N, C-alpha and C positions, 0 to 999 in steps of 0.2 A: 216618147215610147211608141211603138208601132206594132201592129197585129201580125203574127207569123201567117195568120189566115189569108192574107192579102198577097203574099209572095206568089202562089201559083197564078193568080190573075196577071200579075206584071210579068212573070217568067214567060207566059204564053205571048205577050205582047213584044217582049224583048228577049227573044231565046239566046241570042248571040252574047248577052253580057256574062261576065264572070260573077255569078250569084253567091253572095255571101251574106250571113246575118248582118245586120247594120247597113245595108245596102241604102236604106233610105235616110241614112243619117241619124238613126236612133241610137240611143245608148242601152235601151232596153227592148228586146223583141219578146213579146208576150204570146204565148200559145193561147188561143181561145179567147183574146181580147175582142170584145165587141163594142165599137163606138156608139152603137145604138143604145147601149145601156150604161154608157160612161158619161157622167154627168159633171160639169163644171163644178168644182168645188168637192168632189167625192174624195175621201182619204182612203188609202190603201197601204197595207203592210205587205213589203216585198223583202224577203230575206229579212235583215235586222233593220232595214230603213222604213221609214213613215213618209209616204209621199202624198202630194195633193194635185189632182188634176186641174190645171189652170186655163187651158185653151187648146183648140185645135192647131195642128201645125199648117202652115201655108208654105206651098212650093215657091221657090225662087229660081233665078237662072241657074244656079248651081245644080239643082235638079235635073234640069234640061241638059246642061253639060254632062252630067254623070251619065245620063240616059242616051247621050249622042244625038239628042234632038230637042229644040225648045218646044215642039207639039206635045212632048211628055208633060209639060206644065198644065196645058189644057186638058189632057187625058186624065192627069191627077185630080184636077178639079171636077171634071165631069163624073169621074169614078166615086167621089163623096165620101170616100174613107181615108182620113188623113193622118190617124194617129193623134197624139196629144203632147203637149209640152206639160212639164209637171214642176212642182216646187218641192224640194226636200225639206220637210219639216223635222225629221230626225235623221241624222246620218247613221249609215251602218252598212255592213258588207251584204252585197247581194251575189249571189252565185247561180250559175246555171242549174236549172232544176228547181229553184226556190219557188214557193207559191205566191200568188199574187191574190190576196185576200182584201175584200172591202172591210174597212174598219169603221167608216162613218159614211153614211149616204147625205150628199147635199140636200139642203131643203130649198124649195122654189127656185130651182135651176133648170136647164135645158141640157141636152145631150151634146157631145162634142160633133155628132154627125148634124144635129140641127144647127149647131152654131156655125159650123164649116158651111153648111148650105146657106145659112143667112148671110154670111160674109160675101159670098159669090153670085147671089141673086140679084136680079136687077130691081125686083118690086120686094122691099124689105117688110118682112112681117112685124108690125109693131108690137103685137102680143109676145112675140118671142123676144124682142128687144127689151120690153118692159120686164119680162121674166129674168133677164140677165144683168141688166144696166146696173143693180145695186149689188150684185154678187162680188164681194170683195176678194174673191180667189181669182177673178179676172183682172188682170193688169189694168190700173187706172188709165193708162193711155189707150186701151182698147175701148174701155167703157166711154171715155170722152168722144171718141170717134164715133160710137154708135149714137150718141145723143142728137147728132144732126138728123137723124132720120125719124125722130119723134115729133 
């Protein structure tokens, strides 16, 4: 999922693109989504579905291709707001205009913004790694990769 709030920033950088919702590859574009308040492991109700935040999104070459320049990848990283991958806990219909409501706040976690910045910073904050390393919401593969920095 990705925040509608970030579209204006990107439209100014790339005004010649044909802008549509889902431009960042997201399945859900959420109005008012703030990654600074979105914790790994948070559970939300959206429409009839129950979803869990699992990790920030990371840009790949496809993002650069879509934006017509591989420099877009670095711009995305520098911007620091990535959106989030989610896990579907309960399937259900989701429609335009549905509310995005916190169902359960994650305990002892970090925000997707903190985690995204942790992934791309040279000097890894061990305190943040310790806060996320045992979070079962985060895929095991990602947790294992972080252990090398402790």
